[in-house]
N, CA, C and O atoms as a printed pandas DataFrame, in Angstrom:
     atom_number atom_name residue_name chain_id  residue_number  x_coord  y_coord  z_coord
0              1         N          THR        A               1  -11.385   62.786  -15.746
1              2        CA          THR        A               1  -12.211   62.429  -16.583
2              3         C          THR        A               1  -13.776   63.432  -17.243
3              4         O          THR        A               1  -14.288   63.020  -18.284
4              5         N          GLY        A               2  -14.007   63.905  -16.977
5              6        CA          GLY        A               2  -14.559   64.991  -17.222
6              7         C          GLY        A               2  -16.123   64.466  -16.133
7              8         O          GLY        A               2  -17.098   65.203  -15.989
8              9         N          LEU        A               3  -16.014   63.333  -15.620
9             10        CA          LEU        A               3  -17.207   62.795  -14.981
10            11         C          LEU        A               3  -17.752   63.549  -14.379
11            12         O          LEU        A               3  -18.954   63.292  -14.455
12            13         N          ASN        A               4  -17.491   64.764  -13.513
13            14        CA          ASN        A               4  -17.852   65.630  -13.080
14            15         C          ASN        A               4  -19.175   66.281  -13.192
15            16         O          ASN        A               4  -20.138   66.368  -12.431
16            17         N          ASP        A               5  -18.828   66.859  -14.792
17            18        CA          ASP        A               5  -19.141   67.237  -15.824
18            19         C          ASP        A               5  -20.618   67.050  -16.523
19            20         O          ASP        A               5  -21.296   67.884  -17.123
20            21         N          ILE        A               6  -20.923   65.454  -16.193
21            22        CA          ILE        A               6  -21.940   65.156  -17.274
22            23         C          ILE        A               6  -22.415   64.072  -15.947
23            24         O          ILE        A               6  -22.935   63.044  -16.380
24            25         N          LYS        A               7  -22.327   64.137  -14.547
25            26        CA          LYS        A               7  -22.931   62.852  -13.193
26            27         C          LYS        A               7  -24.191   63.429  -13.257
27            28         O          LYS        A               7  -25.020   62.585  -12.917
28            29         N          PRO        A               8  -24.898   64.884  -13.646
29            30        CA          PRO        A               8  -26.232   65.636  -13.017
30            31         C          PRO        A               8  -27.106   65.315  -14.221
31            32         O          PRO        A               8  -28.332   65.207  -14.239
32            33         N          ALA        A               9  -26.070   65.156  -15.421
33            34        CA          ALA        A               9  -27.014   64.815  -15.969
34            35         C          ALA        A               9  -27.538   63.389  -16.562
35            36         O          ALA        A               9  -28.499   63.238  -17.317
36            37         N          MET        A              10  -26.861   62.594  -16.152
37            38        CA          MET        A              10  -27.036   60.967  -16.199
38            39         C          MET        A              10  -27.863   60.340  -14.600
39            40         O          MET        A              10  -28.287   59.201  -14.401
40            41         N          VAL        A              11  -27.883   61.509  -13.664
41            42        CA          VAL        A              11  -28.491   61.102  -12.639
42            43         C          VAL        A              11  -30.264   61.275  -13.213
43            44         O          VAL        A              11  -31.246   60.560  -13.010
44            45         N          GLN        A              12  -30.085   62.554  -13.988
45            46        CA          GLN        A              12  -30.607   63.071  -14.325
46            47         C          GLN        A              12  -32.531   62.090  -14.684
47            48         O          GLN        A              12  -33.589   61.988  -14.063
48            49         N          GLU        A              13  -31.946   61.573  -16.095
49            50        CA          GLU        A              13  -31.498   60.612  -16.756
50            51         C          GLU        A              13  -32.459   59.520  -16.184
51            52         O          GLU        A              13  -33.663   59.373  -16.394
52            53         N          ALA        A              14  -31.476   58.682  -15.287
53            54        CA          ALA        A              14  -31.802   57.860  -14.586
54            55         C          ALA        A              14  -32.824   57.982  -13.812
55            56         O          ALA        A              14  -33.216   56.843  -13.558
56            57         N          THR        A              15  -33.610   58.927  -13.186
57            58        CA          THR        A              15  -33.868   59.144  -12.526
58            59         C          THR        A              15  -35.462   59.289  -13.464
59            60         O          THR        A              15  -36.468   58.704  -13.061
60            61         N          GLU        A              16  -35.468   60.003  -14.518
61            62        CA          GLU        A              16  -36.812   59.917  -15.615
62            63         C          GLU        A              16  -36.771   58.515  -15.975
63            64         O          GLU        A              16  -37.786   57.826  -15.881
64            65         N          LYS        A              17  -36.018   58.194  -16.253
65            66        CA          LYS        A              17  -36.544   56.418  -16.685
66            67         C          LYS        A              17  -37.015   55.685  -15.632
67            68         O          LYS        A              17  -37.898   54.886  -15.946
68            69         N          ALA        A              18  -36.550   55.721  -13.931
69            70        CA          ALA        A              18  -37.174   54.828  -13.616
70            71         C          ALA        A              18  -38.334   55.173  -13.027
71            72         O          ALA        A              18  -39.058   54.461  -12.331
72            73         N          ARG        A              19  -38.564   57.010  -13.535
73            74        CA          ARG        A              19  -40.015   56.839  -13.315
74            75         C          ARG        A              19  -41.481   56.524  -14.345
75            76         O          ARG        A              19  -42.706   56.495  -14.219
76            77         N          GLU        A              20  -40.394   56.314  -15.443
77            78        CA          GLU        A              20  -40.948   56.310  -16.459
78            79         C          GLU        A              20  -41.604   54.258  -16.705
79            80         O          GLU        A              20  -42.702   53.787  -17.003
80            81         N          VAL        A              21  -40.562   53.769  -16.458
81            82        CA          VAL        A              21  -41.070   52.286  -16.362
82            83         C          VAL        A              21  -41.776   52.034  -14.799
83            84         O          VAL        A              21  -42.677   51.232  -15.044
84            85         N          ALA        A              22  -41.805   52.290  -13.501
85            86        CA          ALA        A              22  -42.354   52.814  -12.519
86            87         C          ALA        A              22  -44.311   52.963  -12.958
87            88         O          ALA        A              22  -45.314   52.372  -12.557
88            89         N          ASP        A              23  -43.956   54.489  -14.331
89            90        CA          ASP        A              23  -45.692   54.274  -14.359
90            91         C          ASP        A              23  -46.107   52.698  -15.520
91            92         O          ASP        A              23  -47.029   51.921  -15.769
92            93         N          LYS        A              24  -45.216   52.887  -15.760
93            94        CA          LYS        A              24  -45.369   51.487  -17.084
94            95         C          LYS        A              24  -45.983   50.824  -16.201
95            96         O          LYS        A              24  -47.209   50.830  -16.311
96            97         N          PHE        A              25  -45.293   49.925  -14.878
97            98        CA          PHE        A              25  -45.792   49.271  -13.720
98            99         C          PHE        A              25  -47.404   49.432  -13.373
99           100         O          PHE        A              25  -48.274   48.564  -13.431
100          101         N          ALA        A              26  -47.474   50.289  -13.140
101          102        CA          ALA        A              26  -48.463   50.887  -12.109
102          103         C          ALA        A              26  -49.792   51.101  -12.973
103          104         O          ALA        A              26  -50.893   51.156  -12.425
104          105         N          LYS        A              27  -49.598   51.238  -14.588
105          106        CA          LYS        A              27  -50.904   51.156  -15.184
106          107         C          LYS        A              27  -51.232   49.594  -15.606
107          108         O          LYS        A              27  -52.398   49.209  -15.518
108          109         N          ASP        A              28  -50.333   48.811  -16.006
109          110        CA          ASP        A              28  -50.451   47.846  -15.859
110          111         C          ASP        A              28  -50.629   46.924  -14.679
111          112         O          ASP        A              28  -50.925   45.737  -14.818
112          113         N          SER        A              29  -50.451   47.471  -13.589
113          114        CA          SER        A              29  -51.308   46.594  -12.511
114          115         C          SER        A              29  -52.697   47.483  -11.868
115          116         O          SER        A              29  -53.140   47.394  -10.723
116          117         N          ASN        A              30  -53.198   48.329  -12.961
117          118        CA          ASN        A              30  -54.276   49.336  -12.303
118          119         C          ASN        A              30  -54.121   49.729  -11.111
119          120         O          ASN        A              30  -54.901   49.579  -10.170
120          121         N          SER        A              31  -52.637   50.480  -11.134
121          122        CA          SER        A              31  -52.714   50.684   -9.903
122          123         C          SER        A              31  -52.468   52.558  -10.242
123          124         O          SER        A              31  -52.691   52.925  -11.396
124          125         N          ARG        A              32  -52.095   53.445   -9.370
125          126        CA          ARG        A              32  -51.427   54.912   -9.302
126          127         C          ARG        A              32  -50.231   54.837   -9.045
127          128         O          ARG        A              32  -49.798   54.094   -8.164
128          129         N          LEU        A              33  -49.492   55.601   -9.780
129          130        CA          LEU        A              33  -48.131   55.828   -9.254
130          131         C          LEU        A              33  -48.356   56.796   -8.698
131          132         O          LEU        A              33  -49.043   57.713   -9.147
132          133         N          GLY        A              34  -47.313   56.737   -6.617
133          134        CA          GLY        A              34  -47.581   57.637   -5.868
134          135         C          GLY        A              34  -46.312   58.178   -5.770
135          136         O          GLY        A              34  -45.492   58.106   -6.685
136          137         N          LYS        A              35  -46.093   58.758   -4.623
137          138        CA          LYS        A              35  -44.734   59.556   -4.571
138          139         C          LYS        A              35  -43.489   58.362   -3.887
139          140         O          LYS        A              35  -43.623   57.305   -3.271
140          141         N          ILE        A              36  -42.239   59.169   -4.368
141          142        CA          ILE        A              36  -41.368   58.071   -4.144
142          143         C          ILE        A              36  -41.200   58.046   -2.634
143          144         O          ILE        A              36  -41.472   58.976   -1.874
144          145         N          LYS        A              37  -40.538   56.422   -2.185
145          146        CA          LYS        A              37  -40.037   55.821   -0.968
146          147         C          LYS        A              37  -38.978   56.017   -0.720
147          148         O          LYS        A              37  -38.709   56.880    0.116
148          149         N          THR        A              38  -38.630   55.762   -0.943
149          150        CA          THR        A              38  -37.081   55.319   -1.172
150          151         C          THR        A              38  -36.048   56.107   -2.819
151          152         O          THR        A              38  -36.359   56.203   -4.006
152          153         N          ALA        A              39  -35.128   56.402   -2.239
153          154        CA          ALA        A              39  -34.601   56.462   -3.378
154          155         C          ALA        A              39  -32.737   56.729   -3.372
155          156         O          ALA        A              39  -32.362   57.705   -2.722
156          157         N          ARG        A              40  -31.761   55.964   -4.005
157          158        CA          ARG        A              40  -30.571   55.747   -3.610
158          159         C          ARG        A              40  -30.311   55.826   -5.102
159          160         O          ARG        A              40  -31.034   55.444   -6.022
160          161         N          GLN        A              41  -28.455   56.731   -5.161
161          162        CA          GLN        A              41  -27.942   56.507   -6.410
162          163         C          GLN        A              41  -26.696   55.444   -6.599
163          164         O          GLN        A              41  -25.630   55.581   -5.999
164          165         N          GLY        A              42  -26.867   54.782   -7.161
165          166        CA          GLY        A              42  -25.486   53.734   -7.266
166          167         C          GLY        A              42  -24.210   54.183   -7.835
167          168         O          GLY        A              42  -23.852   55.280   -8.266
168          169         N          GLN        A              43  -23.764   53.334   -7.752
169          170        CA          GLN        A              43  -21.878   53.498   -8.127
170          171         C          GLN        A              43  -22.052   54.035  -10.370
171          172         O          GLN        A              43  -22.466   53.597  -11.443
172          173         N          PHE        A              44  -21.493   55.003   -9.851
173          174        CA          PHE        A              44  -20.525   55.197  -11.213
174          175         C          PHE        A              44  -19.987   54.590  -11.552
175          176         O          PHE        A              44  -18.826   54.592  -11.143
176          177         N          SER        A              45  -20.532   53.265  -12.894
177          178        CA          SER        A              45  -18.407   53.168  -13.387
178          179         C          SER        A              45  -18.265   53.087  -15.368
179          180         O          SER        A              45  -18.958   52.828  -16.352
180          181         N          ILE        A              46  -17.178   53.416  -15.080
181          182        CA          ILE        A              46  -16.390   53.506  -16.589
182          183         C          ILE        A              46  -15.472   52.887  -16.927
183          184         O          ILE        A              46  -14.282   52.804  -16.624
184          185         N          SER        A              47  -16.660   52.099  -18.126
185          186        CA          SER        A              47  -15.342   51.130  -18.692
186          187         C          SER        A              47  -14.891   51.330  -20.440
187          188         O          SER        A              47  -15.089   52.313  -21.154
188          189         N          ASP        A              48  -14.202   49.966  -20.800
189          190        CA          ASP        A              48  -13.757   50.546  -22.298
190          191         C          ASP        A              48  -14.817   50.336  -23.258
191          192         O          ASP        A              48  -15.471   49.477  -22.668
192          193         N          ARG        A              49  -15.469   50.569  -24.433
193          194        CA          ARG        A              49  -16.607   49.749  -24.944
194          195         C          ARG        A              49  -16.277   48.609  -25.521
195          196         O          ARG        A              49  -16.884   47.545  -25.405
196          197         N          ASP        A              50  -15.146   48.850  -26.259
197          198        CA          ASP        A              50  -14.687   47.559  -26.080
198          199         C          ASP        A              50  -13.122   47.505  -26.999
199          200         O          ASP        A              50  -12.805   48.511  -27.634
200          201         N          SER        A              51  -12.470   46.628  -27.003
201          202        CA          SER        A              51  -10.523   46.448  -27.265
202          203         C          SER        A              51  -10.108   46.547  -27.979
203          204         O          SER        A              51   -8.903   46.295  -27.960
204          205         N          ASN        A              52  -10.722   46.988  -29.203
205          206        CA          ASN        A              52  -10.461   47.537  -30.102
206          207         C          ASN        A              52  -10.078   48.978  -30.173
207          208         O          ASN        A              52   -8.994   49.219  -30.704
208          209         N          THR        A              53  -11.076   50.374  -29.545
209          210        CA          THR        A              53  -11.289   51.446  -28.715
210          211         C          THR        A              53  -10.864   51.896  -27.596
211          212         O          THR        A              53  -11.111   53.096  -27.474
212          213         N          PRO        A              54  -10.331   51.441  -26.730
213          214        CA          PRO        A              54   -9.911   51.790  -25.462
214          215         C          PRO        A              54  -10.001   53.173  -25.263
215          216         O          PRO        A              54  -10.170   53.417  -24.068
216          217         N          GLN        A              55   -9.956   54.130  -25.936
217          218        CA          GLN        A              55   -9.990   55.866  -25.597
218          219         C          GLN        A              55  -11.540   55.998  -26.262
219          220         O          GLN        A              55  -11.725   56.997  -26.959
220          221         N          ILE        A              56  -12.454   55.229  -26.123
221          222        CA          ILE        A              56  -13.926   55.061  -26.342
222          223         C          ILE        A              56  -14.210   54.825  -24.529
223          224         O          ILE        A              56  -13.241   54.281  -24.000
224          225         N          LYS        A              57  -15.161   55.095  -23.729
225          226        CA          LYS        A              57  -15.255   54.673  -23.072
226          227         C          LYS        A              57  -17.365   54.343  -22.607
227          228         O          LYS        A              57  -18.105   54.860  -23.444
228          229         N          ASN        A              58  -17.773   53.925  -21.956
229          230        CA          ASN        A              58  -19.410   53.275  -21.288
230          231         C          ASN        A              58  -19.162   54.263  -20.018
231          232         O          ASN        A              58  -18.193   54.338  -19.262
232          233         N          VAL        A              59  -20.237   54.906  -20.049
233          234        CA          VAL        A              59  -20.425   55.221  -18.611
234          235         C          VAL        A              59  -21.600   54.986  -18.151
235          236         O          VAL        A              59  -22.566   55.123  -18.902
236          237         N          ARG        A              60  -21.739   54.657  -17.059
237          238        CA          ARG        A              60  -23.114   53.344  -16.204
238          239         C          ARG        A              60  -23.379   54.009  -15.010
239          240         O          ARG        A              60  -22.397   53.992  -14.268
240          241         N          VAL        A              61  -24.280   54.549  -14.584
241          242        CA          VAL        A              61  -25.007   54.772  -13.282
242          243         C          VAL        A              61  -26.166   54.021  -13.118
243          244         O          VAL        A              61  -26.842   53.641  -14.075
244          245         N          VAL        A              62  -26.489   53.735  -11.696
245          246        CA          VAL        A              62  -27.781   52.461  -11.443
246          247         C          VAL        A              62  -27.846   53.528  -10.348
247          248         O          VAL        A              62  -26.920   53.984   -9.678
248          249         N          THR        A              63  -29.303   53.856  -10.316
249          250        CA          THR        A              63  -30.300   54.504   -9.836
250          251         C          THR        A              63  -31.737   53.779   -9.161
251          252         O          THR        A              63  -32.675   53.514   -9.914
252          253         N          SER        A              64  -31.800   53.541   -7.952
253          254        CA          SER        A              64  -33.052   53.015   -7.494
254          255         C          SER        A              64  -33.511   53.867   -6.639
255          256         O          SER        A              64  -32.931   54.443   -5.718
256          257         N          VAL        A              65  -35.182   53.947   -7.185
257          258        CA          VAL        A              65  -36.318   54.363   -7.149
258          259         C          VAL        A              65  -37.116   53.499   -6.734
259          260         O          VAL        A              65  -37.166   52.421   -7.325
260          261         N          GLU        A              66  -37.928   53.743   -5.634
261          262        CA          GLU        A              66  -39.140   53.088   -5.010
262          263         C          GLU        A              66  -40.212   54.347   -4.820
263          264         O          GLU        A              66  -40.141   55.472   -4.326
264          265         N          TYR        A              67  -41.282   53.527   -5.502
265          266        CA          TYR        A              67  -42.582   54.322   -5.094
266          267         C          TYR        A              67  -44.146   53.651   -5.202
267          268         O          TYR        A              67  -44.555   52.876   -6.066
268          269         N          TYR        A              68  -44.936   54.252   -3.943
269          270        CA          TYR        A              68  -45.809   53.850   -3.676
270          271         C          TYR        A              68  -46.497   53.799   -4.675
271          272         O          TYR        A              68  -46.257   54.444   -5.696
272          273         N          LEU        A              69  -47.444   53.029   -4.523
273          274        CA          LEU        A              69  -48.652   52.928   -5.071
274          275         C          LEU        A              69  -50.093   52.517   -4.507
275          276         O          LEU        A              69  -50.297   51.831   -3.505
276          277         N          SER        A              70  -51.240   53.192   -5.531
277          278        CA          SER        A              70  -52.258   53.196   -4.552
278          279         C          SER        A              70  -53.146   52.518   -5.847
279          280         O          SER        A              70  -52.677   52.552   -6.985
280          281         N          ASP        A              71  -54.573   51.854   -5.536
281          282        CA          ASP        A              71  -55.319   51.290   -6.317
282          283         C          ASP        A              71  -56.482   52.457   -7.196
283          284         O          ASP        A              71  -57.292   52.021   -8.014
């Protein structure tokens, strides 16, 4: 399927987006984003985009990252 070829880039993007969201949360709460407390890579899922184009797939990964916050 080629999933192993795209996994590293997908995990990298998910991790970067997690940091962006956490940074926004920290700023909105007048806090500073600290180091990673825990990080978990979730399951990869592959599904058809829709019933009309089963040859086109959606690939999804969930990454959970917890950060320390400081005032």
